[in-house]
C-alpha positions as CSV (number, residue, x, y, z in Angstrom):
1,S,-1.1,-34.5,-2.2
2,P,1.3,-32.9,-4.7
3,V,1.7,-29.1,-4.5
4,S,-0.4,-27.4,-7.2
5,P,1.6,-25.4,-9.7
6,I,1.5,-21.6,-9.4
7,K,-0.9,-20.3,-12.1
8,Y,-1.8,-16.9,-10.8
9,I,0.1,-13.8,-10.0
10,G,-1.6,-13.4,-6.6
11,S,-0.3,-16.9,-5.7
12,M,3.3,-15.7,-6.2
13,F,3.4,-13.9,-2.9
14,K,5.1,-16.0,-0.2
15,G,4.7,-15.1,3.5
16,T,7.8,-15.2,5.7
17,L,8.3,-15.2,9.5
18,S,11.6,-14.3,11.1
19,V,12.4,-15.0,14.7
20,I,15.4,-12.9,15.9
21,P,16.8,-12.1,19.3
22,V,15.8,-8.7,20.7
23,P,18.5,-6.5,19.1
24,T,20.9,-4.3,21.2
25,P,21.0,-0.6,20.5
26,A,24.1,-1.1,18.4
27,I,22.4,-3.8,16.3
28,Q,19.3,-1.7,15.9
29,S,21.5,1.1,14.5
30,N,23.0,-1.4,12.0
31,Y,19.5,-2.6,11.0
32,T,18.4,1.0,10.4
33,Q,21.4,1.8,8.3
34,Q,20.8,-1.3,6.2
35,V,17.2,-0.3,5.6
36,Y,18.3,3.1,4.3
37,K,20.9,1.3,2.1
38,N,18.3,-1.0,0.7
39,T,15.7,1.6,-0.3
40,P,16.3,3.5,-3.6
41,Y,14.6,6.6,-2.2
42,S,16.5,9.6,-0.9
43,K,15.7,13.2,-0.4
44,E,18.4,14.1,-2.9
45,R,17.0,11.8,-5.5
46,E,13.5,13.3,-4.9
47,L,14.8,16.8,-5.5
48,A,17.2,16.0,-8.4
49,P,16.4,12.7,-10.3
50,S,18.7,11.3,-12.9
51,G,18.7,13.2,-16.2
52,E,20.7,15.5,-18.5
53,T,20.9,19.2,-19.1
54,G,18.9,20.3,-22.1
55,N,16.8,17.1,-22.2
56,P,13.0,17.7,-22.7
57,V,12.5,15.9,-19.4
58,P,13.7,18.4,-16.7
59,V,16.3,17.4,-14.2
60,K,14.3,18.9,-11.3
61,V,10.8,19.9,-10.5
62,G,9.9,23.3,-11.8
63,D,12.4,23.5,-14.7
64,A,11.0,24.3,-18.1
65,S,10.2,21.7,-20.7
66,P,9.4,22.3,-24.4
67,I,6.7,19.7,-24.0
68,K,3.4,21.4,-22.9
69,Y,0.7,18.7,-23.5
70,V,0.8,15.2,-22.0
71,F,-1.6,12.5,-23.1
72,Y,-1.6,9.5,-20.7
73,V,-3.3,6.4,-22.2
74,L,-4.2,3.5,-19.9
75,K,-4.9,0.0,-21.3
76,E,-5.7,-3.4,-19.6
77,N,-3.7,-6.4,-18.6
78,R,-1.1,-7.5,-21.2
79,T,2.5,-8.6,-20.8
80,Y,5.4,-7.7,-23.1
81,D,5.7,-11.2,-24.7
82,Q,1.9,-11.4,-25.3
83,V,2.0,-8.4,-27.7
84,L,5.6,-7.5,-28.7
85,G,7.3,-10.9,-28.1
86,D,7.6,-11.3,-31.9
87,M,9.7,-8.2,-32.4
88,P,13.3,-9.4,-33.1
89,E,14.7,-6.1,-31.9
90,G,13.7,-6.7,-28.3
91,N,14.1,-9.4,-25.7
92,G,11.0,-11.3,-26.6
93,D,9.8,-14.9,-26.8
94,S,7.7,-15.3,-29.9
95,S,6.3,-18.7,-28.7
96,L,4.4,-16.7,-26.0
97,C,3.2,-14.0,-28.4
98,L,-0.6,-14.1,-28.6
99,F,-1.4,-10.7,-30.2
100,G,1.5,-10.2,-32.6
101,K,2.0,-7.9,-35.6
102,K,-1.0,-9.2,-37.5
103,I,-3.3,-8.3,-34.6
104,T,-1.5,-5.2,-33.3
105,P,0.1,-3.5,-36.3
106,N,0.0,-0.1,-34.7
107,G,1.6,-1.2,-31.5
108,H,4.4,-2.7,-33.5
109,K,4.7,0.3,-35.9
110,L,4.8,2.8,-33.0
111,A,7.5,0.7,-31.3
112,Q,9.5,0.7,-34.5
113,D,9.0,4.3,-35.5
114,Y,9.6,5.7,-32.0
115,V,11.1,3.6,-29.2
116,L,10.8,-0.1,-28.2
117,F,10.9,-0.7,-24.5
118,D,11.6,-4.4,-23.6
119,N,12.4,-3.9,-19.9
120,F,9.3,-2.1,-18.6
121,Y,7.5,-3.4,-15.5
122,V,4.1,-2.5,-14.0
123,D,4.2,-1.9,-10.3
124,A,0.8,-3.5,-9.7
125,E,-0.4,-7.1,-9.6
126,V,-4.1,-6.6,-10.7
127,S,-6.5,-3.8,-11.7
128,A,-7.6,-3.2,-8.1
129,D,-4.2,-1.8,-7.2
130,G,-3.2,-1.2,-10.9
131,H,-5.3,1.9,-11.3
132,N,-4.1,3.4,-8.1
133,W,-0.5,2.7,-9.0
134,S,-1.1,4.2,-12.5
135,M,-2.7,7.3,-11.2
136,A,-0.9,7.9,-7.9
137,A,2.4,5.8,-8.0
138,Y,1.1,4.2,-4.8
139,A,-1.6,1.9,-3.5
140,T,-2.7,2.3,0.0
141,D,-2.4,-0.3,2.8
142,F,-6.1,-0.8,2.5
143,V,-5.9,-1.6,-1.2
144,E,-2.9,-3.9,-0.9
145,K,-4.3,-5.9,1.9
146,N,-7.9,-6.2,0.6
147,W,-7.5,-7.0,-3.1
148,P,-6.2,-10.5,-2.5
149,Y,-9.1,-11.2,-0.2
150,N,-11.6,-9.8,-2.7
151,Y,-10.0,-11.5,-5.8
152,A,-9.9,-14.9,-4.0
153,G,-13.7,-14.7,-3.7
154,R,-13.6,-14.6,0.1
155,G,-15.9,-11.6,0.4
156,G,-15.6,-7.8,0.3
157,N,-16.5,-5.4,-2.5
158,Y,-14.4,-4.0,-5.3
159,D,-13.6,-0.8,-3.3
160,F,-11.0,0.6,-5.7
161,D,-10.6,3.0,-8.6
162,G,-11.6,5.9,-6.4
163,S,-14.9,4.3,-5.3
164,R,-14.1,4.4,-1.5
165,P,-12.2,7.2,0.3
166,I,-10.2,4.8,2.5
167,A,-8.7,3.2,-0.7
168,N,-7.5,6.6,-2.0
169,P,-4.1,8.1,-1.3
170,P,-4.3,10.8,1.4
171,L,-3.1,13.6,-1.0
172,G,-5.1,12.2,-3.9
173,F,-4.2,11.1,-7.4
174,I,-2.3,12.9,-10.2
175,W,-5.4,15.0,-11.0
176,N,-5.3,16.4,-7.5
177,Y,-1.6,17.3,-7.9
178,C,-2.4,19.0,-11.2
179,Q,-5.2,21.1,-9.5
180,R,-2.9,22.2,-6.7
181,A,-0.2,23.2,-9.2
182,G,-2.5,25.0,-11.5
183,V,-2.1,22.5,-14.4
184,S,-5.2,22.0,-16.5
185,F,-6.4,18.5,-16.9
186,R,-9.2,16.4,-18.5
187,N,-10.2,12.8,-18.1
188,Y,-11.6,10.4,-20.7
189,G,-13.0,7.2,-19.1
190,E,-10.6,6.5,-16.3
191,F,-12.3,6.0,-12.8
192,M,-15.6,6.0,-14.7
193,D,-16.7,2.4,-14.4
194,T,-20.2,3.3,-13.5
195,G,-20.5,5.9,-16.3
196,K,-19.7,8.9,-14.0
197,P,-16.4,9.7,-12.3
198,T,-15.9,8.2,-8.9
199,L,-14.0,11.3,-7.7
200,D,-15.6,14.6,-7.0
201,L,-12.7,16.4,-8.6
202,L,-13.4,14.7,-11.9
203,R,-17.1,15.5,-12.0
204,E,-16.5,19.1,-12.9
205,D,-17.4,19.8,-16.5
206,A,-14.0,21.1,-17.4
207,H,-12.3,17.9,-16.1
208,Y,-14.1,15.1,-17.9
209,C,-15.7,14.2,-21.2
210,K,-19.3,13.2,-20.3
211,S,-19.9,11.3,-23.5
212,Y,-16.8,9.1,-23.2
213,P,-17.6,5.6,-21.9
214,G,-15.8,4.1,-18.9
215,W,-15.4,0.3,-18.5
216,N,-17.8,-1.4,-20.9
217,L,-16.4,-4.2,-23.1
218,A,-19.5,-4.1,-25.3
219,V,-18.3,-0.6,-26.5
220,Q,-15.4,-0.8,-29.1
221,D,-12.4,1.3,-28.4
222,V,-12.6,2.8,-31.9
223,F,-15.9,4.3,-30.8
224,R,-14.2,5.8,-27.7
225,E,-11.5,7.2,-29.9
226,K,-14.0,9.0,-32.2
227,I,-15.5,10.6,-29.1
228,F,-12.1,11.7,-28.0
229,E,-11.4,13.2,-31.5
230,H,-14.6,15.3,-31.4
231,D,-13.9,16.6,-27.9
232,F,-10.2,17.2,-28.6
233,D,-11.0,19.1,-31.8
234,S,-13.4,21.4,-30.0
235,L,-10.8,22.2,-27.4
236,V,-8.1,22.8,-30.1
237,A,-10.5,25.2,-31.9
238,K,-10.9,27.2,-28.6
239,Q,-7.1,27.0,-27.9
240,N,-8.1,25.3,-24.6
241,V,-6.5,21.9,-24.7
242,P,-5.6,20.8,-21.1
243,H,-2.0,20.2,-20.4
244,F,-2.7,16.8,-18.9
245,N,-5.1,14.3,-20.4
246,T,-5.9,10.7,-19.2
247,I,-7.5,8.4,-21.8
248,Y,-8.8,4.9,-21.0
249,L,-8.8,2.2,-23.8
250,P,-9.7,-1.0,-21.9
251,N,-10.7,-3.5,-24.6
252,D,-7.4,-5.4,-24.7
253,H,-8.7,-6.9,-21.5
254,T,-11.0,-9.1,-23.8
255,S,-14.2,-10.9,-22.9
256,G,-12.6,-14.3,-23.1
257,S,-14.7,-16.8,-25.1
258,S,-18.1,-15.5,-24.1
259,K,-20.5,-16.5,-26.9
260,G,-21.7,-13.5,-28.8
261,A,-19.1,-11.1,-27.4
262,Y,-16.2,-9.7,-29.4
263,S,-13.5,-12.3,-29.8
264,P,-10.1,-11.8,-28.0
265,I,-8.4,-11.2,-31.3
266,A,-11.1,-8.7,-32.4
267,Q,-10.9,-6.8,-29.1
268,V,-7.2,-6.5,-29.0
269,A,-7.1,-5.5,-32.7
270,D,-9.9,-2.9,-32.0
271,N,-7.8,-1.6,-29.1
272,D,-4.7,-1.4,-31.3
273,L,-6.6,0.5,-34.1
274,A,-8.0,3.0,-31.6
275,L,-4.5,3.7,-30.3
276,G,-3.2,4.1,-33.8
277,R,-6.0,6.5,-34.7
278,L,-5.5,8.5,-31.5
279,V,-1.8,9.0,-32.2
280,E,-2.5,9.9,-35.8
281,H,-5.1,12.5,-34.8
282,I,-3.0,14.2,-32.2
283,S,0.1,14.1,-34.4
284,H,-1.8,16.0,-37.1
285,S,-3.0,18.7,-34.7
286,P,-1.4,22.1,-34.2
287,I,-0.2,21.2,-30.7
288,W,1.7,18.1,-31.8
289,K,5.1,19.9,-31.8
290,E,4.7,20.4,-28.0
291,S,3.1,17.0,-27.1
292,V,3.9,13.6,-25.8
293,I,1.8,10.5,-25.5
294,F,2.5,7.9,-22.8
295,V,0.9,4.5,-23.1
296,L,0.9,1.6,-20.5
297,E,-1.1,-1.2,-19.1
298,D,-2.5,-0.8,-15.6
299,D,-1.1,-4.3,-14.8
300,A,0.2,-7.3,-16.7
301,Q,-2.0,-9.7,-14.7
302,D,-0.7,-13.2,-14.9
303,G,-0.1,-13.3,-18.7
304,P,2.8,-15.4,-20.0
305,D,6.2,-13.7,-20.2
306,H,9.6,-15.4,-20.3
307,V,11.2,-12.7,-18.1
308,D,8.6,-11.8,-15.5
309,A,4.8,-11.7,-15.0
310,H,5.1,-7.9,-14.4
311,R,7.0,-7.1,-17.6
312,S,4.6,-5.2,-19.8
313,V,4.3,-3.1,-23.0
314,A,4.7,0.6,-22.9
315,W,5.0,3.3,-25.6
316,V,6.3,6.9,-25.5
317,I,5.4,8.9,-28.7
318,S,6.5,12.4,-29.3
319,P,8.5,14.6,-31.7
320,F,11.1,14.6,-28.9
321,V,11.5,10.8,-28.8
322,K,14.6,9.2,-30.2
323,R,13.2,7.7,-33.4
324,H,13.8,4.1,-34.4
325,S,15.5,3.3,-31.1
326,V,15.5,0.3,-28.7
327,N,15.7,1.1,-25.0
328,H,16.7,-1.7,-22.5
329,T,16.6,0.5,-19.4
330,M,14.6,-1.0,-16.6
331,Y,11.5,1.3,-16.2
332,S,8.3,1.0,-14.2
333,T,4.9,2.5,-13.8
334,A,6.3,4.9,-11.2
335,G,9.1,5.9,-13.5
336,M,6.6,6.8,-16.3
337,L,4.7,8.9,-13.8
338,R,7.9,10.6,-12.6
339,T,8.6,11.6,-16.2
340,I,5.1,13.1,-16.6
341,E,5.5,14.9,-13.3
342,L,8.8,16.5,-14.3
343,I,7.4,17.6,-17.7
344,L,4.4,19.2,-16.0
345,G,6.2,20.6,-13.1
346,L,4.6,18.4,-10.5
347,P,6.3,17.0,-7.4
348,P,6.4,13.2,-6.9
349,M,3.3,11.7,-5.3
350,S,5.1,9.0,-3.2
351,Q,8.5,7.7,-2.4
352,Y,8.1,5.2,-5.3
353,D,8.0,7.8,-8.1
354,A,10.4,10.0,-6.2
355,A,12.9,7.1,-6.3
356,A,12.0,5.8,-9.8
357,T,14.2,6.4,-12.9
358,P,12.6,9.0,-15.2
359,M,12.5,8.0,-18.9
360,W,14.7,10.8,-20.0
361,N,17.1,8.8,-22.1
362,C,14.5,8.0,-24.7
363,F,14.1,11.7,-25.4
364,Q,16.2,14.1,-27.5
365,P,16.4,17.9,-27.6
366,K,15.8,18.3,-31.3
367,P,12.2,17.4,-32.3
368,D,11.1,15.5,-35.4
369,S,7.4,16.5,-35.9
370,T,6.6,14.0,-38.6
371,A,3.0,12.9,-38.1
372,Y,2.0,9.3,-37.6
373,T,-0.4,7.4,-40.0
374,A,-2.5,4.7,-38.4
375,Q,-2.1,1.2,-39.7
376,N,-5.4,-0.4,-40.8
377,A,-6.6,-3.4,-38.9
378,I,-5.6,-6.7,-40.6
379,V,-8.2,-8.8,-38.8
380,D,-11.9,-8.3,-38.4
381,I,-12.4,-6.1,-35.3
382,S,-16.1,-7.0,-35.3
383,Q,-15.6,-10.8,-35.1
384,R,-17.8,-12.4,-32.4
385,N,-17.3,-15.6,-30.5
386,A,-19.5,-18.2,-32.0
387,A,-18.4,-21.5,-30.5
388,W,-20.1,-23.1,-27.6
389,N,-17.2,-25.1,-26.2
390,K,-15.7,-25.6,-22.7
391,E,-14.1,-22.2,-22.7
392,A,-17.3,-20.5,-23.8
393,K,-19.2,-22.3,-21.0
394,Q,-16.6,-21.1,-18.5
395,S,-16.7,-17.6,-19.9
396,A,-20.5,-17.5,-19.5
397,L,-20.1,-17.8,-15.8
398,F,-17.7,-14.8,-15.6
399,N,-18.8,-11.3,-14.7
400,F,-17.4,-8.9,-17.3
401,A,-19.5,-5.9,-16.0
402,K,-16.5,-4.8,-13.9
403,A,-12.7,-4.8,-14.5
404,D,-11.2,-8.0,-13.1
405,A,-14.5,-9.4,-11.8
406,A,-13.8,-12.5,-13.9
407,P,-11.3,-15.0,-12.3
408,D,-8.0,-13.9,-13.8
409,R,-6.1,-17.2,-14.0
410,L,-9.0,-18.9,-15.8
411,L,-9.5,-16.0,-18.1
412,N,-5.9,-16.0,-19.1
413,E,-6.0,-19.7,-19.8
414,I,-9.1,-19.2,-21.9
415,I,-7.5,-16.4,-23.9
416,W,-4.4,-18.6,-24.4
417,K,-6.5,-21.5,-25.7
418,A,-8.6,-19.1,-28.0
419,I,-5.4,-18.2,-29.7
420,K,-3.1,-21.2,-29.4
421,G,-5.8,-24.0,-29.5
422,S,-7.9,-25.8,-26.9
423,E,-5.3,-28.5,-26.4
424,S,-2.4,-26.0,-25.8
425,R,-1.1,-25.5,-22.2
426,M,-0.5,-22.0,-21.0
427,P,2.9,-21.6,-19.4
428,E,3.1,-20.7,-15.7
429,P,3.8,-17.0,-14.8
430,R,7.3,-16.2,-13.8
431,R,8.8,-13.9,-11.2
432,S,12.4,-13.3,-11.8
433,A,13.1,-9.6,-12.3
434,F,14.3,-8.8,-8.9
435,V,17.7,-8.6,-7.1
436,K,18.3,-10.8,-4.1
437,L,19.9,-8.8,-1.3
438,S,22.5,-10.2,1.0
439,P,21.2,-10.8,4.6
440,V,22.0,-8.3,7.2
441,K,24.8,-9.3,9.6
442,D,24.7,-8.4,13.2
443,D,27.4,-8.4,15.9
444,D,26.6,-12.0,16.8
445,D,27.4,-13.4,13.4
């Protein structure tokens, strides 16, 4: 039978088996040297990452930064082309754009007013490893080996997002690093899929907002943002805003074509409006002149993108960001975390963020503290799915009670058809943003 086309990011992994002669000691030495040459990590890079003197992003751990407050916003599962592919300033394919300027006016405005990244890649494949990567710059061996088994429907539980100790990094997540370094922190919704934080550390009153919902696609992100505003304002009044804040805005995941649920367009527009209002509120606060907002998706999960299925949207918003700029530097989830760590004075959490490129070149020493004004939604963020068609029937079988419990490939096809039409065919995911290394030569070659 003909080979089925690859339609899912998990199917892109190809297993290999190499049979080689038992190497001599000299060849073993060559292999070891080649491994060190191939890895971007080095102790020198860990202690002194790339940067420039005087930049708001310090060149080494412990150096001072004029930025005192970091807001780290996590969203769900979109590629670059799906959202910003219609921006002519970047490397986009508008034919793959599902949620363009009409649906995400704030995402577009923030990219225009601050900096547009068109070469940013998530390190994760799906949400199971995506939340670990986003909060620890690393996913354990247990996570990486078990999520394909779980996602393929071959058994196992969703033992991720801090819900099972074996899935957690030995030294913890970024919140643990903050605690050890004496950096205050607060969490809004992340690792709270069941309503309460999965980690003991986050259950302390000072470390999370009890009224902020975790994963629940029936709750609009604009509602989440209002809760954040109220909590944030109370902390500002007490001059007690934590220096590191994680904020979960998950609704750009969408509920597919589930009848009665918010439509994909409505949910992405709701997510966009919430982000715009969040930035507006923080930028009108007394601490804005010392703040930065980082925004990324936990993964890009199979969505169409003409460069790579891992290429995703990211925003950095701050008075210290180079305004109206376009940045083509290749950045990653780990690089964003490395930037946050350097600002807060935290060490890297893994070899991945230790080796990653910090996002220093989108920052400038001289601040521009102009506040942001949120763009109103152009589409109806309360629109519901009304049709009972093939896609609605498929969506009715999906479990949206947990992140990624729905089959991802099918969900992406349903979202594509909801925007592009039921007869339209979703392009296959691509994997092309990598460098092919030359094979190692031994003494017998």
